[in-house]
C-alpha angles and dihedrals in degrees: 000000000000096000096171091054091049090049090050091050091051090053090050092049089051090053090046091051091053096048104038134061116267094243093058098081107129123115094245092057091047092052090047090051092047093052093045092046092052092046092048091052092048090051092049091050089063094055117083108233127225122246138179112278095014093123089050092055102267107159129231088240091059092050093049093048092049092047092051091052092047093047090050089055093047091048092048091051091051090047092051090052090050093056098036093113099037138085091258113111098196138003087256089067095064092037090059090049091049089051090054091048091049100042104023128232115338143164121281091249093053093046092051093046093051089055093046096236132144110256095249093052093046093050090053091053093047092047090051091051090049093049090050091051093242096119134017133203132221134179119255114248091231097044118024091192093061111082120208119210120219130181113241129222087255090054091048092050095048092048092048092050091049100041097093092054090045091050090049090051091051091048092051091056093054096032101120094052122097120226094260089049091052091051092050092048091050090054093049095046091047089053091052094045093048091050094051093041090056091048092051094056 
């Protein structure tokens, strides 16, 4: 089964349901909406938008940087609300656990690097997770000095119990975007992240 394709189609149908009348529910109408939606987005992408301070010389780079900072703050606020009644102290706690779930056990250095933190900040987060019993560390068989970080059953359980709230928080941040817009934004953000990741090596 092509589960990703099915998931993508469900997201598109949800967008279609929000934007179209309830009585327009045949496949032909959906395909027409999808084609028109994609074409509309492609057309918009060619038009340079307006922004505050543009006439005074404010650059596109400045606007993008400010928006990224603001969106980070909005996302962090939503994440804090999602974990307000859990054992997580900060959003970074569950982000580190999600990283371990996605990538498997890894060294402290690798975990911190994947989350783009300074070493001192990352060590504080890992120590807090260890003290709360959400992760544990063990020495590598080849190098006793290198500590590997593993998520514990307690960490798995807490993450599982909190995931729906975390997903809702993520959805709230991107709520106004259509599915094609989300896909385009992912491509652009990935391009930026890949560029800066390569430069930091």
